[in-house]
N, C-alpha and C positions, 0 to 999 in steps of 0.2 A: 622253450627248448625247441618247440617244432618249428617257429619262427626262424629259430637260429639253424635250424638244420635246411630250412627252404633256400634260407639266403645262402650257406654255404654253399650245398648240391649245385644250385643255379649258378653260384659264381665260378665253381669249377666248371662245369659245362659250358660257362661263357667264354672261360679261359681256353679251353680245350678245343674248343671250336674255333676261335679268333687264333690262337697261335698253332696247337697242335695238328690241325687239319693240313694247314699250309707247310708245316714242316715236313709231315708225313709222304706230301704227296710230289713236291720238290726236291730234287736232288742235285748237289751242285761236283760237279766233276771238273775242278780247275777252273776256268772259266766258263765253263757249258753248264746250262742250265736242263736237268734232264728231268721231265718231269712230263705230266697227261694233264692236259687242262680241262678235259670233259670229267676228269674224274675228281677233280678238284672241286668241279661245279657240282658235282652230283653230291660228294659227301659233304661240301658244305650244306646245299639245301635240304638232302636228308638228316643232317642233324640239328639243322634250327628245325624242322618240321617236328623232328622227334621229339623235341625240347620244350614245342609248341603243346604238341598231344599231351605230353606228361605232366607239364603242369593245368593243361585244361581237364584232364582225369582227376588229377587230384583235387582242384579247386570245386570240381563238380561232384565228385562220389567220395572220395577219401576222406577227405579234411570237414571237421566238423563245426571249429569254432570260426567266427564271422571274421576275425583279425586275420588269420591264418590264410584264408580262402580269397581275402582281398588280397594277400601279400600273392598269392599264387595266379590272381586273375592279373595283378601288374606284373608279375613275369612274363604270363603270357604275351598281355600286350607288347611287350617289349619284345618278345621274340617274333612276334605277328609282324611287329615293323620291321625288323631286320630282315626277316623272309622277306617281305614284299619290298623294299628298298634294292637287295642283292637281287631279286627276280626283274625289278625294272631295268637294274643296271645292265644285269646279263640280256635284256631285250632290246638294250637300247634305249629305251625312254630318255635315259640321261646320263651324262658323265661327268667326271670330275676331270675333266682337262683344264678348267680352271685354273684350279688348285694344283695341280701337277705345272702347268704355266708359271703358277705364282711360286710356286719352290723352287722353282727352277732359277728364278730371277732372283731369288735370296742367295 
């Protein structure tokens, strides 16, 4: 039962981070997009970091069963990878221009 709760909580958090934050920070009025890019970046980084910390705390201190702890560590690894990829994207270490060009050609 605890594994189900861990999966549901992390899936809801991931959906809120990926879908909810862009929806909150970008408002479209007719053909104009009103939004703050720094606010979006800060919210996304903070939410990913918060989810990472909560999973690490849960795996380290709160959860007793080995399988449940392993599940929390797996979610922690996922959030850490997302945080690193987004941070590298913000700092310009890599970009997805190749993907954008490919999709525009289709």
